[in-house]
C-alpha positions in Angstrom: 0.0 0.0 0.0 2.9 2.4 0.8 4.1 2.0 -2.8 0.7 3.1 -4.2 0.8 6.1 -2.0 4.3 7.1 -3.3 3.1 6.7 -6.9 0.0 8.9 -6.2 2.0 11.5 -4.4 4.6 11.8 -7.2 2.0 12.0 -9.9 0.0 14.6 -7.8 3.1 16.7 -7.2 3.9 16.6 -10.9 0.4 17.7 -11.8 0.4 20.4 -9.1 3.6 21.9 -10.3 2.5 21.8 -14.0 -0.8 23.5 -13.0 1.1 26.3 -11.3 3.3 26.8 -14.4 0.3 26.8 -16.7 -1.5 29.4 -14.5 1.5 31.6 -13.9 3.9 31.5 -16.9 2.7 32.3 -20.5 3.6 29.5 -23.0 7.1 30.2 -24.3 8.0 32.6 -21.5 10.5 32.2 -18.7 11.3 33.5 -15.3 15.0 33.9 -14.2 15.7 32.1 -11.0 19.5 32.1 -11.1 21.0 34.2 -14.0 22.7 32.1 -16.6 21.9 28.9 -14.8 18.3 28.2 -13.8 15.0 29.4 -15.3 11.4 28.4 -14.9 9.9 28.2 -18.4 6.7 27.1 -19.9 7.3 24.7 -22.8 5.2 21.9 -24.3 6.7 18.7 -25.6 4.8 16.3 -27.8 7.7 13.9 -27.9 9.9 12.0 -25.4 13.1 13.1 -23.7 14.9 15.9 -25.5 11.9 16.2 -27.9 12.6 13.0 -29.8 9.7 11.3 -31.6 7.5 14.4 -31.8 3.8 13.9 -32.4 3.8 10.2 -31.4 1.3 10.8 -28.6 -0.7 7.6 -29.2 2.4 5.5 -29.2 3.6 7.0 -25.9 0.2 6.6 -24.3 0.0 2.9 -25.3 3.6 2.2 -24.4 3.3 3.9 -21.0 0.2 1.9 -20.1 1.8 -1.4 -21.1 5.2 -0.6 -19.4 3.3 0.6 -16.3 1.3 -2.6 -16.0 4.5 -4.6 -16.4 6.3 -2.5 -13.7 3.4 -2.7 -11.4 3.2 -6.5 -11.7 7.0 -6.7 -11.2 6.8 -4.5 -8.1 4.0 -6.5 -6.7 5.9 -9.8 -7.2 9.1 -8.6 -5.5 9.6 -7.7 -1.9 12.8 -5.8 -2.0 12.2 -2.3 -0.7 14.9 -0.6 -2.8 13.5 -2.2 -6.0 9.9 -1.3 -5.0 10.9 2.3 -4.2 12.7 2.7 -7.5 9.8 1.3 -9.5 7.3 3.5 -7.5 9.3 6.6 -8.5 9.4 5.5 -12.2 5.7 4.7 -12.2 4.7 8.0 -10.4 6.7 10.0 -13.0 5.3 7.9 -15.9 1.7 8.4 -14.7 2.3 12.2 -14.3 3.4 12.5 -17.9 0.7 10.1 -19.1 -1.9 12.4 -17.6 -0.5 15.2 -19.7 -0.4 13.1 -22.9 -4.1 12.1 -22.4 -5.5 15.5 -21.2 -3.2 18.1 -22.8 -3.1 17.8 -26.5 -0.6 20.6 -26.7 2.0 18.3 -25.1 3.6 17.5 -21.8 4.4 20.6 -19.7 8.1 21.1 -19.2 9.3 24.0 -17.0 12.7 23.3 -15.3 15.5 24.7 -17.6 19.2 24.7 -16.7 22.2 26.2 -18.5 25.7 24.8 -17.9 28.0 27.4 -19.5 26.8 27.6 -23.2 25.0 24.2 -22.9 21.2 24.5 -22.5 19.9 21.3 -20.9 16.5 20.5 -22.4 13.6 21.6 -20.1 12.0 18.9 -18.0 9.5 18.5 -15.2 8.9 16.8 -11.9 7.8 13.6 -13.5 11.0 13.4 -15.6 13.0 14.0 -12.4 11.4 11.1 -10.6 11.7 8.8 -13.6 15.5 9.6 -13.8 16.1 9.2 -10.1 14.0 6.0 -10.0 16.1 4.6 -12.9 19.3 5.5 -11.1 18.1 3.7 -7.9 17.0 0.7 -10.1 20.5 0.6 -11.6 22.1 0.7 -8.1 19.7 -2.1 -7.1 20.7 -4.3 -10.1 24.4 -3.7 -9.8 24.9 -3.8 -6.0 21.9 -5.4 -4.3 20.2 -8.0 -6.6 21.4 -11.5 -6.3 20.1 -14.4 -8.5 18.8 -17.3 -6.6 21.0 -20.4 -6.5 19.7 -23.0 -8.8 19.0 -26.4 -7.2 20.8 -29.2 -8.9 
């Protein structure tokens, strides 16, 4: 039950922050938070990370639902807390962006924009952040924690 609560909280936080951006920043505009480093922006993305596969909304909706069902099943069948936590973060983020894809035909709302020198990292959102952190935690689990069961001969 805790894992469902984490998923719902992440998706809700994502939608709340996007709602705040939509209501306070005109599409295409930005607010300087830290000059030459961090800006709040209001962009829309009809693709995936870094804007790849633009206008493939139906594909992303179907793929997200299928992958989310798989991850939910996998999370239910395993009892490792690190694995469950990582999958809950990924699912919460995936559901947050899925809500945008279903209910916002203009695209997923992205609003966190960072510059590193002359490099402008593509804008992202809270859901993207949790998907990324969850994936990092999942990689740590796979590399350092997961152990295959000994086969009985």
